[in-house]
All heavy atoms as an XYZ file, in Angstrom:
858
protein
N     -59.737    -90.273     21.764
C     -58.376    -90.572     21.353
C     -58.338    -91.990     20.784
O     -58.939    -92.894     21.321
C     -57.463    -90.463     22.589
C     -56.009    -90.400     22.235
S     -54.896    -90.149     23.632
C     -55.607    -88.801     24.517
N     -57.613    -92.159     19.702
C     -57.557    -93.456     19.038
C     -56.562    -94.400     19.688
O     -55.774    -94.019     20.561
N     -56.608    -95.659     19.253
C     -55.715    -96.684     19.801
C     -54.244    -96.332     19.598
O     -53.419    -96.532     20.483
C     -56.001    -98.045     19.163
C     -57.322    -98.636     19.635
O     -57.866    -98.164     20.652
O     -57.808    -99.574     18.971
N     -53.913    -95.810     18.425
C     -52.512    -95.470     18.132
C     -52.030    -94.350     19.048
O     -50.912    -94.406     19.575
C     -52.351    -95.071     16.657
C     -50.905    -94.912     16.233
C     -50.084    -96.188     16.343
O     -50.651    -97.296     16.324
O     -48.850    -96.067     16.447
N     -52.867    -93.351     19.278
C     -52.502    -92.260     20.186
C     -52.336    -92.776     21.609
O     -51.429    -92.338     22.319
C     -53.546    -91.153     20.142
C     -53.524    -90.344     18.861
C     -54.616    -89.300     18.829
O     -54.858    -88.646     19.865
O     -55.235    -89.143     17.769
N     -53.200    -93.694     22.022
C     -53.089    -94.286     23.358
C     -51.756    -95.018     23.522
O     -51.103    -94.900     24.562
C     -54.237    -95.265     23.628
C     -55.563    -94.573     23.878
O     -55.550    -93.357     24.188
O     -56.603    -95.249     23.762
N     -51.354    -95.772     22.506
C     -50.079    -96.501     22.563
C     -48.901    -95.537     22.641
O     -47.950    -95.753     23.396
C     -49.924    -97.429     21.364
C     -50.697    -98.732     21.498
C     -50.286    -99.734     20.421
N     -50.751    -99.365     19.094
C     -51.975    -99.607     18.635
N     -52.863   -100.228     19.386
N     -52.329    -99.247     17.420
N     -48.965    -94.473     21.882
C     -47.889    -93.477     21.906
C     -47.801    -92.837     23.281
O     -46.711    -92.720     23.861
C     -48.113    -92.417     20.803
C     -47.901    -93.042     19.420
C     -47.187    -91.216     21.006
C     -48.367    -92.173     18.266
N     -48.938    -92.427     23.831
C     -48.937    -91.803     25.159
C     -48.443    -92.764     26.236
O     -47.719    -92.360     27.151
C     -50.327    -91.280     25.511
C     -50.712    -89.973     24.846
C     -52.151    -89.607     25.160
C     -49.770    -88.854     25.273
N     -48.805    -94.025     26.136
C     -48.341    -95.021     27.093
C     -46.823    -95.109     27.074
O     -46.170    -95.117     28.126
C     -48.962    -96.404     26.793
O     -50.379    -96.306     26.983
C     -48.403    -97.482     27.703
N     -46.247    -95.153     25.888
C     -44.786    -95.221     25.777
C     -44.114    -93.951     26.281
O     -43.064    -94.023     26.927
C     -44.372    -95.523     24.336
C     -44.656    -96.952     23.960
O     -44.580    -97.851     24.791
N     -44.997    -97.176     22.709
N     -44.701    -92.810     25.997
C     -44.132    -91.558     26.488
C     -44.179    -91.500     28.013
O     -43.200    -91.094     28.659
C     -44.864    -90.359     25.885
C     -44.634    -90.112     24.397
C     -45.575    -89.030     23.884
C     -43.186    -89.740     24.132
N     -45.302    -91.908     28.597
C     -45.421    -91.921     30.063
C     -44.363    -92.819     30.688
O     -43.745    -92.453     31.686
C     -46.809    -92.412     30.477
C     -47.892    -91.405     30.336
C     -49.196    -91.967     30.919
N     -50.316    -91.267     30.393
C     -51.203    -91.749     29.531
N     -51.115    -92.985     29.096
N     -52.195    -91.003     29.108
N     -44.186    -94.007     30.112
C     -43.192    -94.949     30.649
C     -41.803    -94.330     30.666
O     -41.025    -94.564     31.583
C     -43.161    -96.236     29.821
C     -44.325    -97.137     30.047
C     -44.221    -98.369     29.153
C     -45.445    -99.242     29.247
N     -45.354   -100.407     28.348
N     -41.500    -93.543     29.645
C     -40.172    -92.956     29.540
C     -39.891    -91.847     30.540
O     -38.739    -91.607     30.883
N     -40.943    -91.163     31.003
C     -40.717    -90.008     31.873
C     -41.274    -90.154     33.287
O     -41.009    -89.302     34.140
C     -41.276    -88.710     31.245
C     -40.595    -88.403     29.920
C     -42.776    -88.769     31.094
N     -41.999    -91.214     33.563
C     -42.663    -91.348     34.856
C     -41.675    -91.298     36.021
O     -41.920    -90.621     37.023
C     -43.500    -92.630     34.908
C     -44.334    -92.819     36.172
C     -45.294    -91.649     36.370
C     -45.083    -94.140     36.111
N     -40.563    -91.992     35.895
C     -39.556    -91.991     36.967
C     -39.165    -90.562     37.336
O     -39.101    -90.197     38.515
C     -38.320    -92.761     36.509
C     -37.126    -92.593     37.415
C     -35.872    -93.246     36.861
O     -35.969    -94.195     36.058
O     -34.782    -92.802     37.248
N     -38.928    -89.740     36.340
C     -38.455    -88.386     36.587
C     -39.565    -87.483     37.113
O     -39.310    -86.576     37.900
C     -37.810    -87.830     35.318
C     -36.697    -88.724     34.865
C     -36.868    -89.588     33.801
C     -35.488    -88.748     35.541
C     -35.856    -90.439     33.405
C     -34.468    -89.606     35.160
C     -34.650    -90.454     34.087
N     -40.799    -87.755     36.709
C     -41.930    -87.007     37.253
C     -42.123    -87.341     38.733
O     -42.428    -86.453     39.542
C     -43.197    -87.291     36.450
S     -43.111    -86.633     34.770
N     -41.934    -88.597     39.099
C     -42.032    -88.995     40.513
C     -40.925    -88.304     41.308
O     -41.178    -87.730     42.378
C     -41.956    -90.531     40.674
C     -41.773    -90.923     42.126
C     -43.210    -91.178     40.095
N     -39.699    -88.349     40.802
C     -38.598    -87.690     41.501
C     -38.884    -86.198     41.655
O     -38.669    -85.626     42.736
C     -37.274    -87.912     40.758
C     -36.757    -89.354     40.708
C     -35.491    -89.428     39.863
C     -36.520    -89.909     42.102
N     -39.390    -85.575     40.612
C     -39.701    -84.152     40.674
C     -40.797    -83.860     41.694
O     -40.728    -82.874     42.424
C     -40.114    -83.653     39.295
O     -40.337    -82.271     39.335
N     -41.805    -84.722     41.750
C     -42.897    -84.530     42.711
C     -42.387    -84.577     44.148
O     -42.976    -83.953     45.037
C     -43.977    -85.596     42.496
N     -41.294    -85.275     44.376
C     -40.753    -85.402     45.726
C     -39.798    -84.270     46.097
O     -39.300    -84.231     47.221
C     -40.060    -86.757     45.890
C     -40.985    -87.965     45.809
C     -40.187    -89.265     45.800
C     -41.993    -87.956     46.960
N     -39.546    -83.343     45.184
C     -38.637    -82.238     45.513
C     -39.242    -81.271     46.519
O     -38.515    -80.554     47.192
C     -38.196    -81.444     44.259
O     -39.346    -80.912     43.618
C     -37.391    -82.318     43.308
N     -40.560    -81.260     46.631
C     -41.207    -80.353     47.581
C     -41.309    -80.963     48.968
O     -41.742    -80.292     49.901
C     -42.618    -79.968     47.096
O     -43.399    -81.151     46.944
C     -42.546    -79.208     45.776
N     -40.932    -82.219     49.108
C     -40.970    -82.887     50.403
C     -41.472    -84.307     50.259
O     -41.879    -84.720     49.174
N     -41.444    -85.052     51.353
C     -41.868    -86.451     51.302
C     -43.319    -86.589     50.853
O     -44.147    -85.720     51.095
C     -41.713    -86.928     52.755
C     -40.743    -85.980     53.370
C     -40.967    -84.666     52.681
N     -43.580    -87.703     50.187
C     -44.933    -87.999     49.744
C     -45.196    -89.487     49.869
O     -44.265    -90.279     49.935
N     -46.455    -89.858     49.939
C     -46.808    -91.278     49.990
C     -47.487    -91.664     48.682
O     -47.906    -90.802     47.901
C     -47.653    -91.609     51.221
C     -48.962    -90.883     51.338
C     -50.145    -91.487     50.914
C     -49.032    -89.608     51.882
C     -51.353    -90.834     51.023
C     -50.238    -88.944     52.005
C     -51.392    -89.558     51.576
O     -52.599    -88.913     51.679
N     -47.536    -92.955     48.442
C     -47.971    -93.477     47.158
C     -49.284    -92.926     46.657
O     -49.390    -92.518     45.503
N     -50.277    -92.902     47.505
C     -51.606    -92.478     47.050
C     -51.617    -91.016     46.616
O     -52.222    -90.666     45.602
C     -52.646    -92.725     48.133
C     -54.054    -92.583     47.647
C     -54.997    -93.307     48.612
N     -56.355    -93.298     48.166
C     -56.865    -94.109     47.245
N     -56.096    -94.986     46.660
N     -58.126    -94.051     46.913
N     -50.935    -90.132     47.374
C     -50.958    -88.726     46.962
C     -50.091    -88.503     45.724
O     -50.394    -87.654     44.897
C     -50.634    -87.764     48.102
C     -49.179    -87.724     48.509
O     -48.399    -88.637     48.247
N     -48.815    -86.664     49.200
N     -49.016    -89.279     45.567
C     -48.225    -89.204     44.339
C     -49.056    -89.663     43.146
O     -49.058    -89.025     42.093
C     -46.970    -90.060     44.455
C     -45.885    -89.558     45.403
C     -44.821    -90.632     45.613
C     -45.262    -88.280     44.875
N     -49.776    -90.769     43.321
C     -50.619    -91.292     42.240
C     -51.684    -90.285     41.852
O     -51.957    -90.076     40.657
C     -51.260    -92.609     42.667
N     -52.270    -89.634     42.830
C     -53.307    -88.648     42.538
C     -52.730    -87.469     41.762
O     -53.309    -87.035     40.755
C     -53.954    -88.159     43.828
C     -55.078    -87.179     43.606
C     -55.732    -86.741     44.907
O     -55.272    -87.051     45.992
N     -56.813    -86.008     44.786
N     -51.594    -86.939     42.216
C     -50.982    -85.787     41.543
C     -50.587    -86.132     40.111
O     -50.812    -85.345     39.183
C     -49.766    -85.307     42.333
N     -50.001    -87.315     39.914
C     -49.595    -87.735     38.572
C     -50.802    -88.032     37.695
O     -50.833    -87.688     36.515
C     -48.687    -88.958     38.658
C     -47.325    -88.720     39.315
C     -46.687    -90.041     39.714
C     -46.417    -87.921     38.415
N     -51.807    -88.671     38.272
C     -53.017    -89.013     37.526
C     -53.778    -87.780     37.065
O     -54.294    -87.741     35.946
N     -53.848    -86.752     37.919
C     -54.559    -85.520     37.561
C     -53.921    -84.844     36.351
O     -54.595    -84.131     35.621
C     -54.569    -84.554     38.746
C     -55.505    -84.962     39.857
C     -55.365    -84.091     41.093
O     -54.466    -83.212     41.139
O     -56.138    -84.312     42.043
N     -52.641    -85.080     36.151
C     -51.939    -84.458     35.026
C     -51.809    -85.408     33.826
O     -51.117    -85.104     32.863
C     -50.563    -83.995     35.482
C     -50.652    -82.852     36.476
C     -49.275    -82.392     36.883
N     -49.357    -81.224     37.716
C     -49.180    -81.224     39.024
N     -48.919    -82.344     39.657
N     -49.254    -80.113     39.714
N     -52.435    -86.570     33.927
C     -52.419    -87.510     32.819
C     -51.115    -88.272     32.655
O     -50.846    -88.836     31.605
N     -50.307    -88.308     33.717
C     -49.008    -88.969     33.638
C     -49.017    -90.388     34.183
O     -48.032    -91.108     34.044
C     -47.959    -88.143     34.392
C     -47.691    -86.769     33.798
C     -46.866    -85.930     34.750
C     -47.000    -86.912     32.455
N     -50.113    -90.785     34.796
C     -50.206    -92.115     35.394
C     -51.555    -92.713     35.050
O     -52.596    -92.128     35.353
C     -50.047    -92.020     36.920
C     -49.997    -93.317     37.696
C     -48.719    -94.090     37.362
C     -50.048    -93.048     39.185
N     -51.516    -93.859     34.399
C     -52.767    -94.513     34.001
C     -53.387    -95.274     35.172
O     -54.601    -95.332     35.306
C     -52.513    -95.445     32.829
N     -52.540    -95.897     36.033
C     -53.067    -96.634     37.178
C     -52.049    -96.656     38.304
O     -50.841    -96.598     38.070
C     -53.433    -98.065     36.781
O     -52.274    -98.848     36.647
N     -52.554    -96.750     39.538
C     -51.674    -96.833     40.706
C     -50.790    -98.069     40.651
O     -49.703    -98.077     41.221
C     -52.500    -96.871     41.994
C     -52.923    -95.530     42.489
C     -53.584    -95.596     43.846
O     -53.070    -96.293     44.749
O     -54.627    -94.939     44.006
N     -51.251    -99.101     39.976
C     -50.505   -100.358     39.906
C     -49.135   -100.217     39.275
O     -48.257   -101.045     39.512
N     -48.924    -99.194     38.480
C     -47.600    -98.988     37.882
C     -46.686    -98.170     38.787
O     -45.473    -98.202     38.630
C     -47.699    -98.278     36.513
O     -48.325    -97.014     36.691
C     -48.476    -99.109     35.519
N     -47.262    -97.447     39.740
C     -46.466    -96.565     40.587
C     -45.670    -97.318     41.645
O     -44.482    -97.047     41.847
C     -47.367    -95.519     41.251
C     -46.648    -94.544     42.181
C     -45.619    -93.720     41.413
C     -47.662    -93.644     42.870
N     -46.303    -98.262     42.333
C     -45.637    -98.912     43.471
C     -44.406    -99.729     43.073
O     -43.383    -99.653     43.752
C     -46.646    -99.720     44.289
C     -47.615    -98.797     44.987
C     -48.891    -98.587     44.485
C     -47.229    -98.083     46.118
C     -49.770    -97.702     45.103
C     -48.100    -97.207     46.745
C     -49.370    -97.017     46.234
O     -50.224    -96.144     46.845
N     -44.440   -100.468     41.970
C     -43.194   -101.129     41.542
C     -42.094   -100.116     41.191
O     -40.921   -100.351     41.471
C     -43.611   -101.936     40.307
C     -45.080   -102.126     40.448
C     -45.581   -100.904     41.163
N     -42.477    -98.983     40.605
C     -41.502    -97.948     40.296
C     -40.894    -97.392     41.578
O     -39.676    -97.210     41.674
C     -42.147    -96.824     39.482
C     -41.281    -95.581     39.256
C     -40.004    -95.932     38.498
C     -42.072    -94.514     38.534
N     -41.723    -97.116     42.579
C     -41.204    -96.614     43.848
C     -40.246    -97.608     44.483
O     -39.213    -97.214     45.043
C     -42.357    -96.281     44.798
C     -43.169    -95.043     44.433
C     -44.450    -94.982     45.252
C     -42.342    -93.772     44.610
N     -40.536    -98.893     44.374
C     -39.625    -99.922     44.896
C     -38.299    -99.908     44.149
O     -37.227   -100.014     44.756
C     -40.256   -101.311     44.792
O     -41.333   -101.423     45.676
N     -38.357    -99.771     42.835
C     -37.113    -99.702     42.049
C     -36.297    -98.463     42.395
O     -35.069    -98.528     42.499
C     -37.424    -99.726     40.541
C     -37.856   -101.093     40.034
C     -37.880   -101.165     38.508
N     -38.718   -100.164     37.857
C     -40.019   -100.292     37.640
N     -40.662   -101.384     38.020
N     -40.702    -99.334     37.036
N     -36.976    -97.342     42.588
C     -36.274    -96.117     42.968
C     -35.616    -96.274     44.331
O     -34.488    -95.809     44.548
C     -37.239    -94.923     42.970
C     -37.808    -94.504     41.615
C     -38.865    -93.414     41.791
C     -36.708    -94.047     40.679
N     -36.299    -96.939     45.253
C     -35.719    -97.192     46.582
C     -34.519    -98.127     46.464
O     -33.459    -97.853     47.026
C     -36.778    -97.795     47.511
C     -36.254    -97.997     48.945
C     -37.251    -98.732     49.809
N     -37.465   -100.056     49.243
C     -38.639   -100.625     49.098
N     -39.742   -100.026     49.464
N     -38.744   -101.832     48.580
N     -34.665    -99.207     45.698
C     -33.568   -100.166     45.521
C     -32.354    -99.525     44.859
O     -31.218    -99.915     45.127
C     -34.028   -101.377     44.707
C     -35.051   -102.230     45.442
O     -35.218   -102.064     46.674
O     -35.699   -103.066     44.774
N     -32.596    -98.530     44.003
C     -31.514    -97.832     43.313
C     -30.889    -96.733     44.179
O     -29.928    -96.092     43.757
C     -32.025    -97.230     42.009
N     -31.456    -96.512     45.367
C     -30.913    -95.488     46.253
C     -31.318    -94.070     45.890
O     -30.705    -93.108     46.353
N     -32.370    -93.928     45.080
C     -32.818    -92.605     44.656
C     -33.856    -92.001     45.595
O     -34.038    -90.787     45.616
C     -33.361    -92.664     43.232
C     -32.367    -93.185     42.181
C     -33.037    -93.326     40.826
C     -31.153    -92.281     42.101
N     -34.539    -92.863     46.350
C     -35.488    -92.409     47.364
C     -35.269    -93.210     48.641
O     -34.802    -94.349     48.604
C     -36.970    -92.533     46.916
C     -37.265    -91.682     45.698
C     -37.372    -93.966     46.685
N     -35.586    -92.577     49.749
C     -35.629    -93.246     51.051
C     -37.082    -93.421     51.426
O     -37.955    -92.692     50.925
C     -34.946    -92.397     52.130
C     -33.448    -92.504     52.115
O     -32.925    -93.573     51.730
O     -32.785    -91.525     52.496
N     -37.357    -94.360     52.317
C     -38.724    -94.551     52.786
C     -38.764    -94.508     54.295
O     -37.785    -94.823     54.968
C     -39.313    -95.897     52.313
O     -38.542    -96.962     52.864
C     -39.338    -95.993     50.809
N     -39.921    -94.111     54.786
C     -40.160    -94.094     56.227
C     -41.616    -94.458     56.465
O     -42.511    -93.887     55.818
C     -39.867    -92.704     56.788
C     -40.063    -92.615     58.268
C     -39.793    -91.222     58.809
O     -39.179    -90.404     58.097
O     -40.217    -90.956     59.943
N     -41.848    -95.404     57.358
C     -43.213    -95.782     57.715
C     -43.678    -94.926     58.878
O     -42.937    -94.703     59.835
C     -43.279    -97.259     58.124
C     -43.196    -98.282     57.003
C     -43.130    -99.692     57.580
C     -44.384    -98.155     56.076
N     -44.911    -94.436     58.783
C     -45.465    -93.650     59.876
C     -45.921    -94.590     60.986
O     -46.160    -95.782     60.762
C     -46.663    -92.806     59.409
O     -47.668    -93.678     58.896
C     -46.236    -91.787     58.378
N     -46.066    -94.053     62.151
C     -46.537    -94.811     63.306
C     -48.043    -95.002     63.180
O     -48.781    -94.020     63.075
C     -46.200    -94.039     64.579
C     -46.564    -94.794     65.840
O     -47.170    -95.886     65.760
O     -46.231    -94.286     66.924
N     -48.524    -96.264     63.199
C     -49.973    -96.481     63.044
C     -50.792    -95.867     64.182
O     -51.982    -95.669     64.042
C     -50.124    -97.993     62.990
C     -48.836    -98.567     63.414
C     -47.793    -97.496     63.304
N     -50.162    -95.531     65.311
C     -50.891    -94.886     66.404
C     -51.384    -93.497     65.984
O     -52.333    -92.971     66.548
C     -50.006    -94.774     67.633
N     -50.730    -92.904     64.980
C     -51.127    -91.591     64.475
C     -52.220    -91.704     63.409
O     -52.538    -90.732     62.749
C     -49.920    -90.864     63.858
C     -48.844    -90.562     64.883
O     -49.182    -90.472     66.079
O     -47.679    -90.421     64.490
N     -52.736    -92.874     63.220
C     -53.732    -93.105     62.172
C     -53.278    -94.254     61.306
O     -52.569    -95.143     61.748
N     -53.660    -94.229     60.062
C     -53.289    -95.283     59.111
C     -51.789    -95.233     58.821
O     -51.223    -94.162     58.562
C     -54.078    -95.064     57.827
C     -53.931    -96.158     56.844
C     -54.883    -95.948     55.694
N     -54.485    -96.835     54.628
C     -54.622    -96.579     53.363
N     -55.177    -95.451     52.991
N     -54.240    -97.440     52.461
N     -51.162    -96.391     58.857
C     -49.733    -96.452     58.564
C     -49.499    -96.169     57.080
O     -50.179    -96.710     56.221
C     -49.158    -97.818     58.928
C     -47.650    -97.869     58.815
C     -47.090    -99.203     59.283
O     -47.684   -100.252     59.025
N     -45.974    -99.164     59.971
N     -48.538    -95.286     56.818
C     -48.201    -94.950     55.442
C     -46.697    -95.008     55.260
O     -45.942    -94.719     56.171
C     -48.671    -93.535     55.093
C     -50.155    -93.414     54.968
C     -50.506    -92.051     54.409
N     -51.917    -92.003     54.100
C     -52.734    -91.044     54.456
N     -52.270    -90.014     55.129
N     -53.998    -91.082     54.132
N     -46.294    -95.324     54.024
C     -44.877    -95.296     53.672
C     -44.633    -93.996     52.905
O     -45.167    -93.789     51.832
C     -44.507    -96.496     52.809
C     -43.034    -96.544     52.419
C     -42.701    -97.748     51.571
N     -43.086    -98.994     52.188
C     -42.321    -99.692     53.042
N     -41.137    -99.260     53.377
N     -42.762   -100.826     53.540
N     -43.829    -93.148     53.502
C     -43.467    -91.882     52.862
C     -42.144    -92.035     52.126
O     -41.220    -92.682     52.615
C     -43.354    -90.759     53.901
C     -44.698    -90.189     54.285
C     -45.477    -90.796     55.264
C     -45.197    -89.061     53.651
C     -46.716    -90.283     55.604
C     -46.436    -88.548     53.975
C     -47.186    -89.160     54.960
O     -48.416    -88.650     55.281
N     -42.082    -91.418     50.962
C     -40.882    -91.458     50.118
C     -40.276    -90.062     50.079
O     -40.998    -89.064     49.983
C     -41.256    -91.894     48.695
C     -41.839    -93.277     48.646
C     -43.207    -93.483     48.836
C     -41.032    -94.383     48.423
C     -43.749    -94.755     48.810
C     -41.575    -95.660     48.384
C     -42.925    -95.837     48.589
O     -43.461    -97.099     48.567
N     -38.948    -90.011     50.151
C     -38.250    -88.737     50.037
C     -37.013    -88.930     49.169
O     -36.451    -90.030     49.089
C     -37.879    -88.185     51.408
O     -37.059    -89.107     52.101
N     -36.599    -87.856     48.516
C     -35.436    -87.924     47.632
C     -34.137    -88.031     48.426
O     -33.981    -87.393     49.458
C     -35.344    -86.655     46.774
C     -36.227    -86.566     45.556
C     -35.955    -85.278     44.802
C     -36.045    -87.738     44.642
N     -33.240    -88.834     47.918
C     -31.891    -88.904     48.453
C     -31.016    -87.927     47.655
O     -31.457    -87.351     46.658
C     -31.309    -90.320     48.308
O     -31.218    -90.627     46.909
C     -32.168    -91.363     49.020
N     -29.790    -87.792     48.079
C     -28.846    -86.973     47.321
C     -28.702    -87.521     45.906
O     -28.676    -86.761     44.926
C     -27.479    -86.935     48.040
O     -27.683    -86.400     49.353
C     -26.477    -86.092     47.301
N     -28.643    -88.843     45.783
C     -28.542    -89.465     44.456
C     -29.796    -89.197     43.634
O     -29.720    -89.010     42.412
C     -28.305    -90.971     44.587
N     -30.962    -89.167     44.259
C     -32.211    -88.859     43.558
C     -32.218    -87.434     43.024
O     -32.640    -87.189     41.891
N     -31.741    -86.506     43.845
C     -31.637    -85.110     43.388
C     -30.682    -85.009     42.201
O     -30.967    -84.298     41.229
C     -31.145    -84.209     44.528
C     -32.201    -83.834     45.510
N     -33.175    -82.895     45.243
C     -32.444    -84.275     46.768
C     -33.969    -82.771     46.295
N     -33.544    -83.600     47.238
N     -29.562    -85.726     42.276
C     -28.571    -85.680     41.189
C     -29.135    -86.274     39.908
O     -28.928    -85.730     38.812
C     -27.298    -86.419     41.613
N     -29.861    -87.390     40.016
C     -30.448    -88.009     38.821
C     -31.479    -87.090     38.180
O     -31.540    -86.952     36.959
C     -31.070    -89.354     39.177
C     -31.644    -90.087     37.970
C     -31.653    -91.554     38.233
N     -32.369    -92.271     37.228
C     -31.799    -92.815     36.151
N     -30.502    -92.699     35.957
N     -32.524    -93.487     35.283
N     -32.293    -86.443     39.008
C     -33.288    -85.514     38.487
C     -32.605    -84.316     37.819
O     -33.032    -83.879     36.745
C     -34.220    -85.040     39.600
C     -35.317    -84.067     39.194
C     -36.211    -84.646     38.102
C     -36.134    -83.662     40.409
N     -31.551    -83.813     38.405
C     -30.818    -82.691     37.805
C     -30.236    -83.095     36.448
O     -30.291    -82.315     35.490
C     -29.715    -82.211     38.745
N     -29.701    -84.305     36.362
C     -29.147    -84.787     35.094
C     -30.252    -84.915     34.044
O     -30.059    -84.552     32.872
C     -28.442    -86.125     35.293
N     -31.416    -85.412     34.447
C     -32.534    -85.517     33.503
C     -32.970    -84.139     33.023
O     -33.189    -83.936     31.828
C     -33.723    -86.250     34.133
C     -34.916    -86.297     33.224
C     -34.978    -87.209     32.191
C     -35.967    -85.409     33.385
C     -36.069    -87.249     31.329
C     -37.060    -85.432     32.531
C     -37.104    -86.359     31.502
N     -33.106    -83.207     33.961
C     -33.528    -81.854     33.583
C     -32.554    -81.236     32.589
O     -32.970    -80.555     31.645
C     -33.665    -80.983     34.819
C     -34.917    -81.288     35.609
C     -34.991    -80.456     36.866
N     -36.307    -80.582     37.489
C     -36.558    -80.309     38.754
N     -35.581    -79.866     39.540
N     -37.762    -80.449     39.235
N     -31.272    -81.452     32.800
C     -30.256    -80.901     31.893
C     -30.369    -81.515     30.502
O     -30.156    -80.839     29.500
C     -28.857    -81.131     32.465
N     -30.718    -82.803     30.437
C     -30.829    -83.487     29.145
C     -32.187    -83.239     28.485
O     -32.285    -83.207     27.251
C     -30.613    -84.988     29.329
N     -33.225    -83.079     29.284
C     -34.587    -83.015     28.759
C     -34.828    -81.800     27.868
O     -35.365    -81.925     26.761
C     -35.601    -83.029     29.897
C     -37.008    -82.877     29.430
C     -37.810    -81.782     29.558
C     -37.799    -83.845     28.721
N     -39.040    -82.013     28.989
C     -39.060    -83.278     28.473
C     -37.551    -85.137     28.288
C     -40.061    -83.951     27.802
C     -38.566    -85.807     27.616
C     -39.802    -85.228     27.380
N     -34.500    -80.615     28.323
C     -34.831    -79.402     27.570
C     -34.235    -79.423     26.155
O     -34.970    -79.207     25.190
C     -34.409    -78.155     28.335
N     -32.942    -79.690     26.002
C     -32.427    -79.713     24.629
C     -33.022    -80.858     23.798
O     -33.269    -80.695     22.601
C     -30.914    -79.886     24.782
C     -30.614    -79.935     26.223
C     -31.880    -79.803     26.984
N     -33.275    -81.993     24.428
C     -33.881    -83.122     23.715
C     -35.280    -82.750     23.243
O     -35.644    -82.953     22.074
C     -33.906    -84.355     24.610
C     -34.563    -85.542     23.979
C     -33.888    -86.310     23.042
C     -35.859    -85.904     24.316
C     -34.493    -87.410     22.441
C     -36.469    -86.996     23.724
C     -35.786    -87.751     22.790
N     -36.085    -82.205     24.156
C     -37.454    -81.792     23.821
C     -37.439    -80.767     22.695
O     -38.227    -80.854     21.755
C     -38.128    -81.211     25.066
C     -39.545    -80.714     24.823
C     -40.012    -79.761     25.911
N     -39.121    -78.612     25.958
C     -38.674    -78.047     27.083
N     -39.028    -78.518     28.251
N     -37.878    -77.000     27.031
N     -36.543    -79.783     22.783
C     -36.463    -78.755     21.742
C     -36.091    -79.356     20.393
O     -36.629    -78.958     19.360
C     -35.450    -77.676     22.140
C     -35.921    -76.857     23.339
O     -37.118    -76.937     23.696
O     -35.081    -76.151     23.928
N     -35.182    -80.318     20.401
C     -34.775    -80.971     19.153
C     -35.943    -81.730     18.533
O     -36.189    -81.640     17.329
C     -33.588    -81.925     19.396
O     -32.487    -81.160     19.883
C     -33.190    -82.658     18.131
N     -36.677    -82.466     19.350
C     -37.844    -83.206     18.845
C     -38.882    -82.228     18.312
O     -39.419    -82.424     17.215
C     -38.435    -84.124     19.933
C     -39.767    -84.721     19.479
C     -37.453    -85.217     20.291
N     -39.170    -81.168     19.077
C     -40.141    -80.168     18.610
C     -39.709    -79.564     17.275
O     -40.527    -79.440     16.358
C     -40.304    -79.055     19.642
C     -41.126    -79.478     20.844
O     -41.793    -80.538     20.780
O     -41.108    -78.753     21.854
N     -38.436    -79.195     17.167
C     -37.941    -78.629     15.914
C     -38.084    -79.620     14.767
O     -38.480    -79.253     13.664
C     -36.474    -78.207     16.044
C     -36.300    -76.959     16.875
O     -37.303    -76.257     17.139
O     -35.147    -76.698     17.286
N     -37.748    -80.869     15.021
C     -37.819    -81.885     13.981
C     -39.259    -82.118     13.535
O     -39.524    -82.240     12.343
C     -37.201    -83.195     14.490
C     -36.949    -84.179     13.406
C     -35.805    -84.109     12.633
C     -37.860    -85.188     13.126
C     -35.567    -85.008     11.608
C     -37.637    -86.101     12.113
C     -36.490    -86.017     11.354
N     -40.178    -82.163     14.475
C     -41.585    -82.411     14.132
C     -42.212    -81.227     13.406
O     -43.135    -81.401     12.609
C     -42.391    -82.733     15.389
C     -42.042    -84.065     16.060
C     -42.833    -84.221     17.351
C     -42.290    -85.239     15.132
N     -41.730    -80.022     13.666
C     -42.275    -78.833     13.020
C     -41.683    -78.592     11.644
O     -42.257    -77.867     10.848
C     -42.038    -77.613     13.912
C     -42.871    -77.654     15.185
C     -42.493    -76.572     16.172
O     -41.695    -75.678     15.831
O     -43.012    -76.622     17.299
N     -40.525    -79.178     11.371
C     -39.857    -78.980     10.088
C     -40.005    -80.232      9.248
O     -39.525    -81.293      9.635
C     -38.360    -78.686     10.298
O     -38.229    -77.594     11.188
C     -37.687    -78.369      8.983
N     -40.655    -80.135      8.083
C     -40.839    -81.335      7.250
C     -39.522    -81.826      6.665
O     -38.570    -81.137      6.548
C     -41.783    -80.884      6.151
C     -41.992    -79.423      6.309
C     -41.317    -78.983      7.545
């Protein structure tokens, strides 16, 4: 992949990463490393270093809650789960995404 394609993909990832994280949490709580792995396997996350600041912003915005596990059960982890506001934001994105994506696809296919 060329430099220009890399730049385009980077910008596209930045635009949708928040919503992919919210979507990943719809199946239940998750911790940073497993979220990073799931997103990375699908090519949506270039590095873990971009995920943790995003998770902090989502928490500060009230879109996710966090819970620390008890270190007596093993390694302490911070689990993230969707709040009601997080579910609502994801629903709003889903409603906007499909028609937007279809419009872009139509535009790119029609000269």
